[in-house]
N, C-alpha and C positions, 0 to 999 in steps of 0.2 A: 486970969483973962487969956493967957497964952494957951492953957490947956483947953479952954472952951473953944477958942478959934481953931485949934488943931483938930479937935473932934468934929467940928462943923465941916472943915475942909475934907476930912476923911469920908464923911457921909456923902458929900458932894462928889468926890472921886468915885466912890463905890457905885453911886447911882448911874455913872456913865460907863462903867466897866462893861465889856461885851458879854459877860456872863459870870456866874459865880462858881461853876464847876471847875474842878482841877483840869479837865480836858480843855476847856476854853482858855484857862490861864496858860496852857502850853501853846495855844495859838497866839494869844495876845494878852499881855498883862498890862492893862491900861494904868492901874495904880502905880506900878513900877515906872512906866514911861512918864507919867505925870510927875513923879518924883525926880526923874532925870532932867526935866525941864523946869524944876523948882516950882511946880504948881502953876505955871503960866499956861492957862487953858487956851488962850489965843495962839500962843506959839505952838502948843501941842496940836491944835487943829490945823494950823498951817503946815506943819511938818507932815502930818498924816495925809492931808490933801495931796501934797507933792509926792509922798511915798506911793499912794494909790495910783497916781498918774504914771509913775515910772516903773513900778514893779512888774506890770504886765509886759512892758517892752523888754525888760531884763529876762523874763521867763521865755519870751519868744527868741531872743538872741541866744540864750542858753540851749534851747531846743535845737536851733539851727547848728550851733557849734557841736553838740553831741552827735547829731545826725550826719554832719560832714566830717567827723573825726578830728576836729580841730582842738586838740588837747590843751594847748596853751590858752585859747579863748575859753574853754570850759573852766580851766583853773582861774582865770581872771574874773569871769562872770560869777563863778561860785564864790570867789573872794568878795566881790562887790556886794552880792546879795547877802552874804554872811554879815558883812559890816553894817549894811543898812538894817537888816532884821535885828541884829544885836542892839543897835542904837535905839530902836523903838520897842524893845522888850518883847520880841517874838521868838521864843525859844525853839519851837518846832522847826520853823524855817531856818533859823540859825544853824541848828544841828544838821539838817539835811543839806544845806548849802555848804557847810563845812566839809561834810563827807564828799560832796561833789567836787569841791576845790581839791581835796586830797586825791580823788580819782583822776582829775585832770592832771595833777602834778605827776602821778605815777603812770599816766598814759594808759589807764585801765578802762578800755572802752566798754567792756561788759558791765563793769560796775557803774559807769556813767549811764548806760542804757537802763540799768536796774534802778538807779536813783532818780532819773529824770521824772518819771510820773509822780514820785514822792514829793520832789521839790515843787513841781507844778501844782499838785494838790494842796500843798502847804501855802503856796502863793494864793490860790483860789480861796481857801478857808480864811486866810489872814485878810485878804481884800474884803471879804464879806463881813468879817468882824469889825474891821476899821470903818467900813461904810455905815454899819450900825452905830458905832460910837459917834461918827461925824453927824449922823442924823439926830441922835439924842442930844448931842452937844449944841446943836443949832436950833433945837426946838424951844 
């Protein structure tokens, strides 16, 4: 019985994943995230709703910090985004925000300016993938 239920749950999770290609898994790994919340789809949807609501604001604050040369804020916001993206299984954003955090810590403005469009693009791609999952999850 346990094996049958587990297989059914896996099929359910896979049907909500934002895509099956390795590239999309780099943006957002829904199956891994669902495992992190112990299969609680309602909790997963709630967390994703809040994430989508906040991540755009974090991106704007990061952009302002980079443009104003505020290295400490760049480090802090990079750290915040890194943690949030790690918690929801978004490896591309995790990696780019970690690099931004390190660039803030080292006060490397050139690196921050180089990384900013990457982080913002990762936020945009992730937001689109999450919205797709939210839409499928509520259908």
